[in-house]
C-alpha positions in Angstrom: -62.8 145.5 -110.1 -60.3 142.6 -110.0 -56.5 143.8 -109.9 -53.5 141.8 -110.6 -50.4 142.4 -108.8 -46.9 140.7 -108.6 -47.0 138.3 -105.8 -43.9 136.3 -104.4 -43.6 132.8 -105.7 -44.0 130.2 -102.7 -42.5 127.5 -104.8 -39.2 129.5 -105.4 -39.1 130.1 -101.7 -39.3 126.6 -101.0 -36.3 125.8 -103.5 -34.3 128.5 -101.8 -35.1 127.4 -98.2 -36.3 123.7 -98.4 -35.5 122.9 -94.8 -37.4 125.8 -93.3 -40.0 126.7 -96.0 -42.7 124.0 -96.5 -45.2 124.1 -99.3 -49.0 123.8 -98.6 -51.2 121.1 -99.8 -52.9 123.0 -102.8 -55.4 120.2 -103.2 -57.1 121.7 -100.0 -57.7 125.1 -101.9 -61.6 125.4 -102.6 -64.1 128.2 -102.8 -64.5 129.5 -99.4 -61.0 128.7 -98.2 -58.5 131.2 -97.1 -55.0 131.3 -98.7 -52.1 133.3 -97.8 -50.1 135.2 -100.6 -47.2 137.5 -100.2 -46.8 141.0 -101.8 -43.5 142.7 -101.3 -42.7 141.1 -97.9 -46.2 141.3 -96.5 -48.1 138.1 -96.4 -51.9 138.1 -95.9 -54.9 136.0 -96.3 -57.3 136.0 -99.3 -60.9 134.6 -99.2 -61.1 132.4 -102.4 -64.2 133.1 -104.4 -63.4 131.4 -107.7 -60.8 129.2 -109.1 -59.9 127.3 -112.2 -57.0 124.9 -113.2 -54.5 127.8 -113.1 -55.9 131.0 -111.3 -57.3 131.7 -108.0 -59.6 134.6 -107.6 -60.4 136.2 -104.2 -60.9 139.2 -101.9 -58.3 140.5 -99.4 -59.3 139.2 -95.9 -56.9 141.5 -94.1 -56.1 145.0 -93.3 -52.7 145.6 -94.8 -49.8 147.7 -93.8 -47.4 147.7 -96.6 -49.1 146.3 -99.7 -51.4 148.8 -101.8 -54.4 146.6 -101.3 -57.3 147.2 -99.0 -59.8 144.9 -97.1 -62.1 143.3 -99.7 -60.1 144.2 -102.9 -60.6 141.7 -105.6 -57.4 140.0 -106.7 -56.1 137.0 -108.8 -53.1 135.0 -108.6 -51.6 131.5 -109.5 -51.5 128.6 -107.3 -47.5 129.1 -107.2 -48.3 132.2 -105.1 -50.0 130.2 -102.3 -47.9 130.0 -99.1 -50.7 128.6 -96.9 -54.2 127.2 -96.8 -56.8 127.5 -94.0 -60.2 125.9 -94.2 -61.1 126.7 -90.8 -58.7 124.6 -88.8 -56.6 127.6 -87.4 -59.7 129.5 -86.3 -59.7 132.0 -88.9 -63.2 132.0 -90.2 -64.4 135.3 -88.6 -67.7 137.0 -89.6 -67.3 138.0 -93.2 -68.1 141.6 -92.7 -65.0 142.2 -90.5 -61.2 141.7 -91.6 -59.4 138.6 -90.2 -57.4 139.5 -87.1 -56.7 136.2 -85.2 -54.5 134.2 -87.5 -50.7 134.1 -86.7 -48.7 135.5 -89.6 -51.4 138.0 -90.7 -48.6 140.7 -91.3 -45.6 138.2 -91.3 -42.7 138.8 -93.7 -42.3 136.7 -96.8 -38.8 135.5 -96.4 
């Protein structure tokens, strides 16, 4: 079952900290991409499984520490919630059966 949670707004973070917080190129998001979102000070990766003009749907790609989500939970969020995009450039594409563990910032803070 897909769940909707309150995710931190990356655009607002950029407005507050423009010199240190860059926005990702959202045109790079596609089905199969990993995108980083933030829930209550915990950033994590989501494997994009569907998308339209306003909403991204995906599954949690990490084991989380703080957020009440589990590996492979289905979630959806808006593009403004995306903190980073990875299409394999960072070496993050692990076996789909295993949680991602080799990306920097898997459990980094949102602010």
